[in-house]
Structure formats: C-alpha cells, structure tokens
N, C-alpha and C positions, 0 to 999 in steps of 0.2 A: 482738622483733617480729614475727618469722616464727613464734615458737611461737605466739604469741597468733592472727595469721592463720590456722594450721593449726587451732588450736581454733574459730574462728570458720567454716571450712571445714566442719569436722564436726557444727558445731551446724547450719549450712546443711544438709547433708544431712539430717539429721532434720529439720527442718522442711520439705523439701521430698518427702520420702517418708514420712513420719509425721506428718502435721500434726494429726492428734489428738491425739497425745503430745505434741506439741511445744506446742500451744495448751494443754493440763493442764499442762505444765510450767511455763507462765509464771503460775501460780497463786503470788500473794506479790510479784508486781511491780505497780506502779503501773499504772493504767488508760492512761495515756498513752503508757508504756513498751510495754506490753502491745500495744497498737493499733500503735504502731511496728514492734514486733517481727513481729507477724502479717502487716503490710503490706510487710516489708522486700523490696527489689526486688534485694540481693545480700547476702552475708555481712558486707559491711564496715558496713552498718549497726548489727549487732551492738558494735560499737567506740564505739558512743553510750552503751552500758551500762556501769555498773562492771564490771571485768575479774573481780574475785572474785566478783561476783551472777551474770554471765552463765556461767560455769563451775559454775553448778549445774545448769543445763541438760543436764550430761553424766551425770546420774544417769539419764536417759532411753535411756542403753546400758549402763547397769548399773555405772557407777564409781559407788562407795559415798563417804560422807563424809569417809572417811580417803583415800581416792585422791584427792579432790576438794579436800581440804587441802593434799594434796602439791602438786597444781598452782598452789593460791593461792601456796603457798609461793614457785614459783619467779616468780610474778608481784611478790611483796613484794621477794624477792633482786635480780629486774632494777631493781625502781624504786630500790634500795640502791645499785646497783653500776654502773647503765649512766646516762649522763648524755643527754639529747638532741640535745646539740652531738657528739655520735659516740663520746665519751669513754667506755672501759669502764674500770672501776677495780677492777681484779685485781691484787693485789699480787704474785701469781707465776705462772708459765706453768703449774704443777702445779694451781693452785686454778682457773685458766680451764678446763682440760683437765677437770676433776672437775664442774665447772658443766655443760659440754658434752655430757658423758656422762649426766648427770643429765637435761639435757633431751631427749636421745636416746632414753633409756630410757622418759621419761613419753609422748613421741611414739609409740613403738612400743606401750605400754600401750592407749593412747587409740586406736590403728590397731585392735589385736586387737578392743576392744571395739565398734569400728565396723563390723567384719566382716557382720554381720546387716543391717545398713542398706545396706552396698554391694551385698550380694547382691540384697536387695529391688529396690533401685533398678535393677541390672541385669537383673533377671526382669521390672519392669515395662518398662524400655524394650526389651527383645525382645518382648515380646506386644504393644505399642503401637506399633512403629515397623518391623515385619518387612515392610508392603506398602507400595512406593515410589510409588504414585498416593494414597497417604492419608498422607502427611508431609511435614515441610518440605522436606527435599532428597531429589531422587531420586537421588542417587548416595549408596551406603550409608558410604562413608567419611566423607563430608560429615555425613551424619545422625548418625554415630557421635562425630565429632569435636565438634560444635554442640550436639546434644541431651543425648548422654551425659555425654561428659566434660567441656566448658564449661561446661554449665547446671549441673552438678552439682559443679563442682570438683573433678573427682578426680584425686587425686595419682597418680604411678608405683606407689604401692604399693596404692590402689584399685583401679588396671588390673591388676596381679597377682591381687587378689581376683576380679576379673572373668573373668580367665584361668581359672581353676580352677572357673568355675561348672559345676555336671552340667545339661549341655543335656538330657541325656536326662529330666531331672525333669520336662522339657515335652512328652513325646512323647505326650501325650494331648489336647494342642491341634490342634484343626482345621487350623491352618494351619502344622502342625509344621515341613514341608519349607522354607517362607522364613523361619520362624524361626531353623531350623539354619543358614539360607544368612547370614541376618546375623551368626550368632553366629560361624561360619567367617570371615567377613569381617573382623570383629573381632580373633578369634585370630591371621588372616594378618597384619592390618595392625599388629599391637602385640606379637607373640609375638619377631618378627624383632628388637625393639631390646630384648629381654631382655639382661641381662647376664650 
C-alpha cells in the first residue's frame, strides 16, 4: 500500500510539473479514465485505475518496460501475500526481509528517475513564488510548506533533491535576489533536519 502511494505521488508530480507529457501518457486509456486522471485533484484518484496500468505512466520518467514489469511484479506479489485483513503471508523472516529490500530498491530507482521532475518543480516554485505580495502566503515558510511540499507531495528524498539545486542557474533572472532569498529560507528550514 505504501509503495503504491509512493508511485501515485510520483505520477502526481509528473501530472503537476509536465502536464503535456502526462496527457500524452494517457494514450491507450479509455476516455472516461483519461478524463478522470486529467481532472484528478489528488494523487489518490490514480488508485481508481488498475495498478498495473497506472504504472505505465512511469515511462514518462524514463522507466523502461523491463523496470515497469518489475514494479508490476511487486503488485502481483503483494496481491498473493498480503491480505486486506492485515495478515502478511510470508513463511520466514528472511523472505519478508528480501521483499522489503526489493521494495526499497525499487523506490530508490524510481526516486532517481524522478529527479528531473523534482528539479523542474523546484525551479518553477522559486520563479513563481519569490514575491510575497504575489503569492498565497506572505511568510516564506508557509509558502514553502503549502505550495511546494504539500501541493507536490514531496518526500524527504524529494526535499534532498531540492537542497542540491544549483541556485546560480537562475542568476540571470531579474529578481534573482528575492529568488535566492526564498531558496536560502528553504535551505535553512530543511537542511537542519538532515540526518
């Protein structure tokens, strides 16, 4: 369940930050499903689509068919070993540990493929939200939390990608001083929580 939520959040990030690609990725879905996914107001709408089918959208972040097949196998394995009543049917601790390691490997792999989306998301956030007079929240921390982190369902790993953003890549922007100030506030608030 958590793994699929992670997948849905990544697909949501694609939808939010590369809407044209997302729309093209819906080719092959039925008209009603396409309409529902385009109009989705949260990543949890994606759960209404067959899990194996929704994973095809990970092609938009350069996951090939082989990788997507591996991810779909995790769904199949879950369906065979985990029951909705909460029982997990693994015969040994070693088998469960192996499955957990596989899930964590897949999550790390998808996270690596998602890096360009997160960087695009962060760049757009900085460019569009540096002026307190033209955004939802006057306070930088509130804007960062609500508009960047919550609205994009950013994970701790996504935040780490943002912390590594090359702010000097925006040095040619007319409002670079305020953009950099917002970035520094983000870094101050989120770097101190590094493990």
